[in-house]
DRENMARLUM-411799 format. One record per residue: residue number from 0; residue in three letters; z, y, x of N, C-alpha, C, O, CB in turn. Coordinates in nm, 3 decimals. Glycine has a CB too. Example, Ala and Ser with C-alpha at 12.3 -4.5 7.8 and 13.67 -1.06 7.14 Angstrom:
<sites>
@num=0; residuo=ALA; n.Z=0.780; n.Y=-0.569; n.X=1.319; ca.Z=0.780; ca.Y=-0.450; ca.X=1.230; c.Z=0.780; c.Y=-0.330; c.X=1.320; o.Z=0.846; o.Y=-0.332; o.X=1.424; cb.Z=0.905; cb.Y=-0.447; cb.X=1.131 $
@num=1; residuo=SER; n.Z=0.708; n.Y=-0.225; n.X=1.285; ca.Z=0.714; ca.Y=-0.106; ca.X=1.367; c.Z=0.787; c.Y=0.003; c.X=1.290; o.Z=0.804; o.Y=0.114; o.X=1.341; cb.Z=0.572; cb.Y=-0.060; cb.X=1.408 $
</sites>
This chain:
<sites>
@num=0; residuo=MET; n.Z=-1.937; n.Y=1.325; n.X=-2.166; ca.Z=-2.014; ca.Y=1.277; ca.X=-2.054; c.Z=-2.088; c.Y=1.150; c.X=-2.097; o.Z=-2.030; o.Y=1.060; o.X=-2.157; cb.Z=-1.923; cb.Y=1.250; cb.X=-1.930 $
@num=1; residuo=THR; n.Z=-2.216; n.Y=1.144; n.X=-2.067; ca.Z=-2.297; ca.Y=1.028; ca.X=-2.104; c.Z=-2.269; c.Y=0.911; c.X=-2.010; o.Z=-2.208; o.Y=0.927; o.X=-1.904; cb.Z=-2.447; cb.Y=1.065; cb.X=-2.104 $
@num=2; residuo=THR; n.Z=-2.315; n.Y=0.796; n.X=-2.050; ca.Z=-2.299; ca.Y=0.676; ca.X=-1.966; c.Z=-2.370; c.Y=0.696; c.X=-1.832; o.Z=-2.317; o.Y=0.659; o.X=-1.728; cb.Z=-2.355; cb.Y=0.551; cb.X=-2.038 $
@num=3; residuo=THR; n.Z=-2.489; n.Y=0.753; n.X=-1.835; ca.Z=-2.564; ca.Y=0.777; ca.X=-1.711; c.Z=-2.488; c.Y=0.872; c.X=-1.620; o.Z=-2.483; o.Y=0.850; o.X=-1.499; cb.Z=-2.703; cb.Y=0.835; cb.X=-1.743 $
@num=4; residuo=GLU; n.Z=-2.431; n.Y=0.976; n.X=-1.676; ca.Z=-2.353; ca.Y=1.071; ca.X=-1.596; c.Z=-2.230; c.Y=1.004; c.X=-1.536; o.Z=-2.194; o.Y=1.029; o.X=-1.421; cb.Z=-2.311; cb.Y=1.192; cb.X=-1.681 $
@num=5; residuo=ARG; n.Z=-2.164; n.Y=0.919; n.X=-1.615; ca.Z=-2.047; ca.Y=0.847; ca.X=-1.565; c.Z=-2.085; c.Y=0.754; c.X=-1.450; o.Z=-2.013; o.Y=0.744; o.X=-1.351; cb.Z=-1.980; cb.Y=0.766; cb.X=-1.678 $
@num=6; residuo=ARG; n.Z=-2.197; n.Y=0.687; n.X=-1.465; ca.Z=-2.244; ca.Y=0.596; ca.X=-1.358; c.Z=-2.276; c.Y=0.674; c.X=-1.231; o.Z=-2.241; o.Y=0.631; o.X=-1.122; cb.Z=-2.367; cb.Y=0.517; cb.X=-1.404 $
@num=7; residuo=ARG; n.Z=-2.342; n.Y=0.787; n.X=-1.246; ca.Z=-2.374; ca.Y=0.870; ca.X=-1.129; c.Z=-2.245; c.Y=0.917; c.X=-1.061; o.Z=-2.234; o.Y=0.915; o.X=-0.938; cb.Z=-2.460; cb.Y=0.992; cb.X=-1.170 $
@num=8; residuo=ALA; n.Z=-2.150; n.Y=0.959; n.X=-1.141; ca.Z=-2.021; ca.Y=1.003; ca.X=-1.086; c.Z=-1.951; c.Y=0.887; c.X=-1.015; o.Z=-1.890; o.Y=0.906; o.X=-0.910; cb.Z=-1.932; cb.Y=1.061; cb.X=-1.197 $
@num=9; residuo=ALA; n.Z=-1.958; n.Y=0.768; n.X=-1.073; ca.Z=-1.896; ca.Y=0.651; ca.X=-1.012; c.Z=-1.961; c.Y=0.618; c.X=-0.878; o.Z=-1.893; o.Y=0.587; o.X=-0.781; cb.Z=-1.903; cb.Y=0.530; cb.X=-1.106 $
@num=10; residuo=VAL; n.Z=-2.094; n.Y=0.624; n.X=-0.874; ca.Z=-2.166; ca.Y=0.597; ca.X=-0.750; c.Z=-2.127; c.Y=0.699; c.X=-0.644; o.Z=-2.109; o.Y=0.664; o.X=-0.528; cb.Z=-2.319; cb.Y=0.599; cb.X=-0.772 $
@num=11; residuo=GLU; n.Z=-2.114; n.Y=0.823; n.X=-0.683; ca.Z=-2.075; ca.Y=0.928; ca.X=-0.588; c.Z=-1.934; c.Y=0.903; c.X=-0.535; o.Z=-1.909; o.Y=0.920; o.X=-0.415; cb.Z=-2.081; cb.Y=1.067; cb.X=-0.655 $
@num=12; residuo=ARG; n.Z=-1.842; n.Y=0.864; n.X=-0.622; ca.Z=-1.704; ca.Y=0.834; ca.X=-0.578; c.Z=-1.704; c.Y=0.717; c.X=-0.479; o.Z=-1.629; o.Y=0.719; o.X=-0.381; cb.Z=-1.614; cb.Y=0.801; cb.X=-0.699 $
@num=13; residuo=ILE; n.Z=-1.785; n.Y=0.617; n.X=-0.505; ca.Z=-1.792; ca.Y=0.502; ca.X=-0.416; c.Z=-1.851; c.Y=0.543; c.X=-0.281; o.Z=-1.802; o.Y=0.500; o.X=-0.177; cb.Z=-1.876; cb.Y=0.388; cb.X=-0.479 $
@num=14; residuo=ARG; n.Z=-1.955; n.Y=0.624; n.X=-0.283; ca.Z=-2.013; ca.Y=0.675; ca.X=-0.157; c.Z=-1.908; c.Y=0.755; c.X=-0.079; o.Z=-1.895; o.Y=0.740; o.X=0.043; cb.Z=-2.137; cb.Y=0.764; cb.X=-0.185 $
@num=15; residuo=GLU; n.Z=-1.835; n.Y=0.839; n.X=-0.149; ca.Z=-1.729; ca.Y=0.918; ca.X=-0.084; c.Z=-1.625; c.Y=0.825; c.X=-0.022; o.Z=-1.580; o.Y=0.848; o.X=0.091; cb.Z=-1.662; cb.Y=1.015; cb.X=-0.185 $
@num=16; residuo=ALA; n.Z=-1.587; n.Y=0.722; n.X=-0.094; ca.Z=-1.489; ca.Y=0.626; ca.X=-0.042; c.Z=-1.543; c.Y=0.555; c.X=0.082; o.Z=-1.469; o.Y=0.532; o.X=0.177; cb.Z=-1.452; cb.Y=0.523; cb.X=-0.149 $
@num=17; residuo=GLU; n.Z=-1.672; n.Y=0.519; n.X=0.081; ca.Z=-1.733; ca.Y=0.455; ca.X=0.198; c.Z=-1.727; c.Y=0.546; c.X=0.320; o.Z=-1.700; o.Y=0.500; o.X=0.431; cb.Z=-1.878; cb.Y=0.416; cb.X=0.168 $
@num=18; residuo=GLU; n.Z=-1.753; n.Y=0.675; n.X=0.299; ca.Z=-1.746; ca.Y=0.772; ca.X=0.408; c.Z=-1.604; c.Y=0.785; c.X=0.460; o.Z=-1.582; o.Y=0.792; o.X=0.581; cb.Z=-1.799; cb.Y=0.908; cb.X=0.363 $
@num=19; residuo=VAL; n.Z=-1.508; n.Y=0.788; n.X=0.370; ca.Z=-1.367; ca.Y=0.800; ca.X=0.409; c.Z=-1.324; c.Y=0.676; c.X=0.488; o.Z=-1.254; o.Y=0.687; o.X=0.589; cb.Z=-1.277; cb.Y=0.819; cb.X=0.285 $
@num=20; residuo=VAL; n.Z=-1.365; n.Y=0.558; n.X=0.443; ca.Z=-1.332; ca.Y=0.435; ca.X=0.514; c.Z=-1.390; c.Y=0.440; c.X=0.656; o.Z=-1.322; o.Y=0.402; o.X=0.751; cb.Z=-1.385; cb.Y=0.311; cb.X=0.438 $
@num=21; residuo=ALA; n.Z=-1.513; n.Y=0.486; n.X=0.670; ca.Z=-1.574; ca.Y=0.497; ca.X=0.802; c.Z=-1.498; c.Y=0.595; c.X=0.890; o.Z=-1.476; o.Y=0.569; o.X=1.008; cb.Z=-1.720; cb.Y=0.541; cb.X=0.790 $
@num=22; residuo=ARG; n.Z=-1.457; n.Y=0.710; n.X=0.833; ca.Z=-1.380; ca.Y=0.809; ca.X=0.911; c.Z=-1.245; c.Y=0.753; c.X=0.950; o.Z=-1.199; o.Y=0.774; o.X=1.062; cb.Z=-1.363; cb.Y=0.939; cb.X=0.832 $
@num=23; residuo=LEU; n.Z=-1.179; n.Y=0.683; n.X=0.857; ca.Z=-1.050; ca.Y=0.621; ca.X=0.890; c.Z=-1.066; c.Y=0.518; c.X=1.001; o.Z=-0.987; o.Y=0.515; o.X=1.095; cb.Z=-0.989; cb.Y=0.555; cb.X=0.765 $
@num=24; residuo=ARG; n.Z=-1.168; n.Y=0.434; n.X=0.990; ca.Z=-1.191; ca.Y=0.331; ca.X=1.091; c.Z=-1.211; c.Y=0.396; c.X=1.229; o.Z=-1.154; o.Y=0.351; o.X=1.328; cb.Z=-1.315; cb.Y=0.244; cb.X=1.054 $
@num=25; residuo=ASP; n.Z=-1.293; n.Y=0.502; n.X=1.234; ca.Z=-1.316; ca.Y=0.573; ca.X=1.360; c.Z=-1.188; c.Y=0.637; c.X=1.413; o.Z=-1.158; o.Y=0.628; o.X=1.532; cb.Z=-1.424; cb.Y=0.680; cb.X=1.342 $
@num=26; residuo=GLY; n.Z=-1.114; n.Y=0.701; n.X=1.324; ca.Z=-0.989; ca.Y=0.766; ca.X=1.366; c.Z=-0.887; c.Y=0.667; c.X=1.417; o.Z=-0.822; o.Y=0.691; o.X=1.518; cb.Z=-0.931; cb.Y=0.845; cb.X=1.251 $
@num=27; residuo=PHE; n.Z=-0.872; n.Y=0.557; n.X=1.347; ca.Z=-0.779; ca.Y=0.453; ca.X=1.392; c.Z=-0.824; c.Y=0.398; c.X=1.527; o.Z=-0.742; o.Y=0.373; o.X=1.614; cb.Z=-0.767; cb.Y=0.340; cb.X=1.288 $
@num=28; residuo=ALA; n.Z=-0.955; n.Y=0.378; n.X=1.543; ca.Z=-1.007; ca.Y=0.324; ca.X=1.670; c.Z=-0.976; c.Y=0.419; c.X=1.785; o.Z=-0.937; o.Y=0.374; o.X=1.893; cb.Z=-1.158; cb.Y=0.300; cb.X=1.661 $
@num=29; residuo=ARG; n.Z=-0.992; n.Y=0.549; n.X=1.764; ca.Z=-0.960; ca.Y=0.647; ca.X=1.869; c.Z=-0.813; c.Y=0.642; c.X=1.905; o.Z=-0.775; o.Y=0.672; o.X=2.019; cb.Z=-0.998; cb.Y=0.788; cb.X=1.825 $
@num=30; residuo=ALA; n.Z=-0.729; n.Y=0.604; n.X=1.809; ca.Z=-0.585; ca.Y=0.595; ca.X=1.833; c.Z=-0.545; c.Y=0.456; c.X=1.884; o.Z=-0.427; o.Y=0.429; o.X=1.907; cb.Z=-0.507; cb.Y=0.629; cb.X=1.705 $
@num=31; residuo=GLY; n.Z=-0.643; n.Y=0.368; n.X=1.901; ca.Z=-0.613; ca.Y=0.235; ca.X=1.950; c.Z=-0.561; c.Y=0.139; c.X=1.845; o.Z=-0.497; o.Y=0.040; o.X=1.878; cb.Z=-0.515; cb.Y=0.244; cb.X=2.059 $
@num=32; residuo=VAL; n.Z=-0.588; n.Y=0.169; n.X=1.719; ca.Z=-0.540; ca.Y=0.085; ca.X=1.609; c.Z=-0.660; c.Y=0.028; c.X=1.535; o.Z=-0.754; o.Y=0.101; o.X=1.501; cb.Z=-0.449; cb.Y=0.166; cb.X=1.511 $
@num=33; residuo=LYS; n.Z=-0.657; n.Y=-0.103; n.X=1.511; ca.Z=-0.764; ca.Y=-0.167; ca.X=1.433; c.Z=-0.701; c.Y=-0.231; c.X=1.310; o.Z=-0.612; o.Y=-0.316; o.X=1.321; cb.Z=-0.841; cb.Y=-0.274; cb.X=1.518 $
@num=34; residuo=LEU; n.Z=-0.749; n.Y=-0.190; n.X=1.194; ca.Z=-0.707; ca.Y=-0.251; ca.X=1.068; c.Z=-0.825; c.Y=-0.332; c.X=1.016; o.Z=-0.913; o.Y=-0.277; o.X=0.951; cb.Z=-0.660; cb.Y=-0.141; cb.X=0.962 $
@num=35; residuo=PRO; n.Z=-0.828; n.Y=-0.462; n.X=1.045; ca.Z=-0.945; ca.Y=-0.542; ca.X=1.012; c.Z=-0.975; c.Y=-0.551; c.X=0.862; o.Z=-1.088; o.Y=-0.578; o.X=0.823; cb.Z=-0.928; cb.Y=-0.680; cb.X=1.065 $
@num=36; residuo=SER; n.Z=-0.877; n.Y=-0.528; n.X=0.779; ca.Z=-0.898; ca.Y=-0.539; ca.X=0.635; c.Z=-0.927; c.Y=-0.404; c.X=0.569; o.Z=-0.935; o.Y=-0.396; o.X=0.447; cb.Z=-0.776; cb.Y=-0.601; cb.X=0.569 $
@num=37; residuo=LEU; n.Z=-0.944; n.Y=-0.299; n.X=0.648; ca.Z=-0.973; ca.Y=-0.166; ca.X=0.593; c.Z=-1.105; c.Y=-0.172; c.X=0.518; o.Z=-1.209; o.Y=-0.205; o.X=0.575; cb.Z=-0.978; cb.Y=-0.059; cb.X=0.705 $
@num=38; residuo=ARG; n.Z=-1.101; n.Y=-0.138; n.X=0.389; ca.Z=-1.221; ca.Y=-0.145; ca.X=0.306; c.Z=-1.196; c.Y=-0.079; c.X=0.170; o.Z=-1.085; o.Y=-0.038; o.X=0.138; cb.Z=-1.265; cb.Y=-0.293; cb.X=0.286 $
@num=39; residuo=ILE; n.Z=-1.302; n.Y=-0.069; n.X=0.094; ca.Z=-1.291; ca.Y=-0.026; ca.X=-0.044; c.Z=-1.249; c.Y=-0.147; c.X=-0.126; o.Z=-1.304; o.Y=-0.256; o.X=-0.108; cb.Z=-1.425; cb.Y=0.037; cb.X=-0.097 $
@num=40; residuo=ASP; n.Z=-1.153; n.Y=-0.128; n.X=-0.214; ca.Z=-1.111; ca.Y=-0.236; ca.X=-0.303; c.Z=-1.218; c.Y=-0.254; c.X=-0.410; o.Z=-1.235; o.Y=-0.168; o.X=-0.497; cb.Z=-0.972; cb.Y=-0.206; cb.X=-0.366 $
@num=41; residuo=ALA; n.Z=-1.289; n.Y=-0.365; n.X=-0.403; ca.Z=-1.403; ca.Y=-0.388; ca.X=-0.494; c.Z=-1.362; c.Y=-0.388; c.X=-0.641; o.Z=-1.435; o.Y=-0.334; o.X=-0.725; cb.Z=-1.470; cb.Y=-0.520; cb.X=-0.460 $
@num=42; residuo=ALA; n.Z=-1.248; n.Y=-0.446; n.X=-0.673; ca.Z=-1.206; ca.Y=-0.452; ca.X=-0.813; c.Z=-1.183; c.Y=-0.313; c.X=-0.872; o.Z=-1.202; o.Y=-0.293; o.X=-0.992; cb.Z=-1.078; cb.Y=-0.534; cb.X=-0.825 $
@num=43; residuo=SER; n.Z=-1.144; n.Y=-0.218; n.X=-0.789; ca.Z=-1.118; ca.Y=-0.083; ca.X=-0.839; c.Z=-1.247; c.Y=-0.007; c.X=-0.869; o.Z=-1.242; o.Y=0.102; o.X=-0.927; cb.Z=-1.035; cb.Y=-0.005; cb.X=-0.738 $
@num=44; residuo=CYS; n.Z=-1.361; n.Y=-0.063; n.X=-0.831; ca.Z=-1.490; ca.Y=0.003; ca.X=-0.854; c.Z=-1.556; c.Y=-0.042; c.X=-0.983; o.Z=-1.666; o.Y=0.002; o.X=-1.015; cb.Z=-1.583; cb.Y=-0.023; cb.X=-0.738 $
@num=45; residuo=ALA; n.Z=-1.490; n.Y=-0.128; n.X=-1.057; ca.Z=-1.548; ca.Y=-0.183; ca.X=-1.180; c.Z=-1.535; c.Y=-0.084; c.X=-1.296; o.Z=-1.448; o.Y=0.003; o.X=-1.295; cb.Z=-1.481; cb.Y=-0.316; cb.X=-1.216 $
@num=46; residuo=GLY; n.Z=-1.620; n.Y=-0.098; n.X=-1.392; ca.Z=-1.612; ca.Y=-0.018; ca.X=-1.513; c.Z=-1.691; c.Y=0.111; c.X=-1.505; o.Z=-1.752; o.Y=0.142; o.X=-1.402; cb.Z=-1.470; cb.Y=0.014; cb.X=-1.542 $
@num=47; residuo=ASP; n.Z=-1.690; n.Y=0.185; n.X=-1.615; ca.Z=-1.764; ca.Y=0.310; ca.X=-1.623; c.Z=-1.697; c.Y=0.425; c.X=-1.549; o.Z=-1.765; o.Y=0.516; o.X=-1.502; cb.Z=-1.783; cb.Y=0.348; cb.X=-1.766 $
@num=48; residuo=ALA; n.Z=-1.566; n.Y=0.421; n.X=-1.539; ca.Z=-1.492; ca.Y=0.528; ca.X=-1.470; c.Z=-1.399; c.Y=0.465; c.X=-1.367; o.Z=-1.278; o.Y=0.458; o.X=-1.387; cb.Z=-1.410; cb.Y=0.615; cb.X=-1.572 $
@num=49; residuo=PRO; n.Z=-1.456; n.Y=0.418; n.X=-1.255; ca.Z=-1.375; ca.Y=0.346; ca.X=-1.158; c.Z=-1.270; c.Y=0.435; c.X=-1.091; o.Z=-1.294; o.Y=0.553; o.X=-1.062; cb.Z=-1.464; cb.Y=0.286; cb.X=-1.052 $
@num=50; residuo=ALA; n.Z=-1.154; n.Y=0.376; n.X=-1.068; ca.Z=-1.048; ca.Y=0.442; ca.X=-0.991; c.Z=-1.057; c.Y=0.387; c.X=-0.850; o.Z=-0.977; o.Y=0.303; o.X=-0.809; cb.Z=-0.903; cb.Y=0.418; cb.X=-1.054 $
@num=51; residuo=VAL; n.Z=-1.156; n.Y=0.435; n.X=-0.775; ca.Z=-1.187; ca.Y=0.379; ca.X=-0.644; c.Z=-1.065; c.Y=0.387; c.X=-0.553; o.Z=-1.010; o.Y=0.495; o.X=-0.529; cb.Z=-1.306; cb.Y=0.453; cb.X=-0.580 $
@num=52; residuo=LEU; n.Z=-1.024; n.Y=0.270; n.X=-0.503; ca.Z=-0.909; ca.Y=0.262; ca.X=-0.413; c.Z=-0.954; c.Y=0.219; c.X=-0.274; o.Z=-1.044; o.Y=0.135; o.X=-0.260; cb.Z=-0.803; cb.Y=0.164; cb.X=-0.467 $
@num=53; residuo=VAL; n.Z=-0.893; n.Y=0.277; n.X=-0.172; ca.Z=-0.917; ca.Y=0.234; ca.X=-0.035; c.Z=-0.804; c.Y=0.140; c.X=0.002; o.Z=-0.686; o.Y=0.176; o.X=-0.003; cb.Z=-0.925; cb.Y=0.357; cb.X=0.064 $
@num=54; residuo=ASP; n.Z=-0.842; n.Y=0.020; n.X=0.040; ca.Z=-0.744; ca.Y=-0.082; ca.X=0.078; c.Z=-0.725; c.Y=-0.074; c.X=0.229; o.Z=-0.815; o.Y=-0.107; o.X=0.306; cb.Z=-0.791; cb.Y=-0.226; cb.X=0.035 $
@num=55; residuo=LEU; n.Z=-0.607; n.Y=-0.029; n.X=0.270; ca.Z=-0.578; ca.Y=-0.022; ca.X=0.413; c.Z=-0.553; c.Y=-0.161; c.X=0.470; o.Z=-0.554; o.Y=-0.180; o.X=0.591; cb.Z=-0.457; cb.Y=0.068; cb.X=0.438 $
@num=56; residuo=GLY; n.Z=-0.530; n.Y=-0.255; n.X=0.383; ca.Z=-0.527; ca.Y=-0.394; ca.X=0.422; c.Z=-0.403; c.Y=-0.436; c.X=0.498; o.Z=-0.309; o.Y=-0.360; o.X=0.520; cb.Z=-0.643; cb.Y=-0.423; cb.X=0.504 $
@num=57; residuo=ARG; n.Z=-0.409; n.Y=-0.560; n.X=0.535; ca.Z=-0.300; ca.Y=-0.620; ca.X=0.609; c.Z=-0.331; c.Y=-0.607; c.X=0.758; o.Z=-0.447; o.Y=-0.612; o.X=0.798; cb.Z=-0.278; cb.Y=-0.768; cb.X=0.568 $
@num=58; residuo=CYS; n.Z=-0.228; n.Y=-0.592; n.X=0.837; ca.Z=-0.246; ca.Y=-0.587; ca.X=0.981; c.Z=-0.134; c.Y=-0.664; c.X=1.047; o.Z=-0.028; o.Y=-0.686; o.X=0.987; cb.Z=-0.250; cb.Y=-0.440; cb.X=1.033 $
@num=59; residuo=ASN; n.Z=-0.157; n.Y=-0.706; n.X=1.170; ca.Z=-0.054; ca.Y=-0.779; ca.X=1.241; c.Z=0.052; c.Y=-0.682; c.X=1.294; o.Z=0.035; o.Y=-0.561; o.X=1.288; cb.Z=-0.115; cb.Y=-0.862; cb.X=1.356 $
@num=60; residuo=LEU; n.Z=0.158; n.Y=-0.737; n.X=1.344; ca.Z=0.271; ca.Y=-0.655; ca.X=1.390; c.Z=0.230; c.Y=-0.560; c.X=1.502; o.Z=0.273; o.Y=-0.445; o.X=1.505; cb.Z=0.385; cb.Y=-0.744; cb.X=1.438 $
@num=61; residuo=ASP; n.Z=0.146; n.Y=-0.607; n.X=1.594; ca.Z=0.104; ca.Y=-0.522; ca.X=1.705; c.Z=0.031; c.Y=-0.397; c.X=1.654; o.Z=0.057; o.Y=-0.286; o.X=1.701; cb.Z=0.013; cb.Y=-0.600; cb.X=1.800 $
@num=62; residuo=ALA; n.Z=-0.059; n.Y=-0.415; n.X=1.559; ca.Z=-0.131; ca.Y=-0.300; ca.X=1.502; c.Z=-0.035; c.Y=-0.208; c.X=1.428; o.Z=-0.049; o.Y=-0.086; o.X=1.436; cb.Z=-0.242; cb.Y=-0.348; cb.X=1.407 $
@num=63; residuo=ALA; n.Z=0.061; n.Y=-0.264; n.X=1.358; ca.Z=0.159; ca.Y=-0.182; ca.X=1.286; c.Z=0.243; c.Y=-0.100; c.X=1.382; o.Z=0.273; o.Y=0.017; o.X=1.356; cb.Z=0.249; cb.Y=-0.270; cb.X=1.199 $
@num=64; residuo=VAL; n.Z=0.282; n.Y=-0.161; n.X=1.493; ca.Z=0.360; ca.Y=-0.088; ca.X=1.594; c.Z=0.277; c.Y=0.025; c.X=1.653; o.Z=0.327; o.Y=0.137; o.X=1.667; cb.Z=0.408; cb.Y=-0.184; cb.X=1.707 $
@num=65; residuo=ARG; n.Z=0.152; n.Y=-0.002; n.X=1.687; ca.Z=0.065; ca.Y=0.104; ca.X=1.743; c.Z=0.046; c.Y=0.217; c.X=1.642; o.Z=0.052; o.Y=0.334; o.X=1.678; cb.Z=-0.072; cb.Y=0.046; cb.X=1.784 $
@num=66; residuo=LEU; n.Z=0.024; n.Y=0.182; n.X=1.518; ca.Z=0.007; ca.Y=0.283; ca.X=1.414; c.Z=0.133; c.Y=0.366; c.X=1.398; o.Z=0.126; o.Y=0.488; o.X=1.385; cb.Z=-0.030; cb.Y=0.218; cb.X=1.281 $
@num=67; residuo=SER; n.Z=0.248; n.Y=0.302; n.X=1.400; ca.Z=0.375; ca.Y=0.372; ca.X=1.390; c.Z=0.394; c.Y=0.470; c.X=1.505; o.Z=0.439; o.Y=0.582; o.X=1.486; cb.Z=0.491; cb.Y=0.273; cb.X=1.386 $
@num=68; residuo=ARG; n.Z=0.358; n.Y=0.426; n.X=1.625; ca.Z=0.371; ca.Y=0.514; ca.X=1.743; c.Z=0.279; c.Y=0.635; c.X=1.732; o.Z=0.319; o.Y=0.747; o.X=1.763; cb.Z=0.338; cb.Y=0.437; cb.X=1.871 $
@num=69; residuo=VAL; n.Z=0.156; n.Y=0.612; n.X=1.687; ca.Z=0.061; ca.Y=0.723; ca.X=1.669; c.Z=0.115; c.Y=0.823; c.X=1.569; o.Z=0.108; o.Y=0.944; o.X=1.591; cb.Z=-0.077; cb.Y=0.672; cb.X=1.623 $
@num=70; residuo=LEU; n.Z=0.170; n.Y=0.775; n.X=1.459; ca.Z=0.225; ca.Y=0.865; ca.X=1.357; c.Z=0.346; c.Y=0.941; c.X=1.411; o.Z=0.362; o.Y=1.060; o.X=1.384; cb.Z=0.265; cb.Y=0.786; cb.X=1.232 $
@num=71; residuo=ASP; n.Z=0.432; n.Y=0.872; n.X=1.488; ca.Z=0.547; ca.Y=0.939; ca.X=1.550; c.Z=0.502; c.Y=1.048; c.X=1.646; o.Z=0.558; o.Y=1.158; o.X=1.646; cb.Z=0.635; cb.Y=0.838; cb.X=1.622 $
@num=72; residuo=GLU; n.Z=0.402; n.Y=1.017; n.X=1.729; ca.Z=0.351; ca.Y=1.116; ca.X=1.824; c.Z=0.292; c.Y=1.236; c.X=1.752; o.Z=0.312; o.Y=1.350; o.X=1.791; cb.Z=0.246; cb.Y=1.053; cb.X=1.916 $
@num=73; residuo=ARG; n.Z=0.219; n.Y=1.207; n.X=1.646; ca.Z=0.157; ca.Y=1.315; ca.X=1.569; c.Z=0.264; c.Y=1.404; c.X=1.505; o.Z=0.251; o.Y=1.526; o.X=1.504; cb.Z=0.064; cb.Y=1.258; cb.X=1.460 $
@num=74; residuo=ALA; n.Z=0.368; n.Y=1.343; n.X=1.452; ca.Z=0.476; ca.Y=1.419; ca.X=1.389; c.Z=0.552; c.Y=1.503; c.X=1.491; o.Z=0.603; o.Y=1.611; o.X=1.459; cb.Z=0.573; cb.Y=1.326; cb.X=1.317 $
@num=75; residuo=ALA; n.Z=0.559; n.Y=1.453; n.X=1.615; ca.Z=0.630; ca.Y=1.524; ca.X=1.720; c.Z=0.542; c.Y=1.634; c.X=1.783; o.Z=0.589; o.Y=1.711; o.X=1.867; cb.Z=0.677; cb.Y=1.426; cb.X=1.828 $
@num=76; residuo=GLY; n.Z=0.415; n.Y=1.639; n.X=1.742; ca.Z=0.326; ca.Y=1.742; ca.X=1.792; c.Z=0.257; c.Y=1.706; c.X=1.921; o.Z=0.203; o.Y=1.793; o.X=1.990; cb.Z=0.401; cb.Y=1.867; cb.X=1.810 $
@num=77; residuo=ALA; n.Z=0.259; n.Y=1.578; n.X=1.956; ca.Z=0.196; ca.Y=1.534; ca.X=2.083; c.Z=0.047; c.Y=1.529; c.X=2.072; o.Z=-0.021; o.Y=1.494; o.X=2.169; cb.Z=0.248; cb.Y=1.398; cb.X=2.123 $
</sites>
């Protein structure tokens, strides 16, 4: 794979990650959960073959409790 091809692939992975972050943000919002630090980890996008990571970030206890409840409800089939 050439350098240009690697860069194109990296840009595509970053675009995909941006879309996923947007979908996660929307999904969490519908469930009443806000993760203010939800973002793409910038350091993971460096280099020719980035291992793009989504940082779910830190959240306060209230958000963690709401998220836990949503996951419990989902697991219970609610």
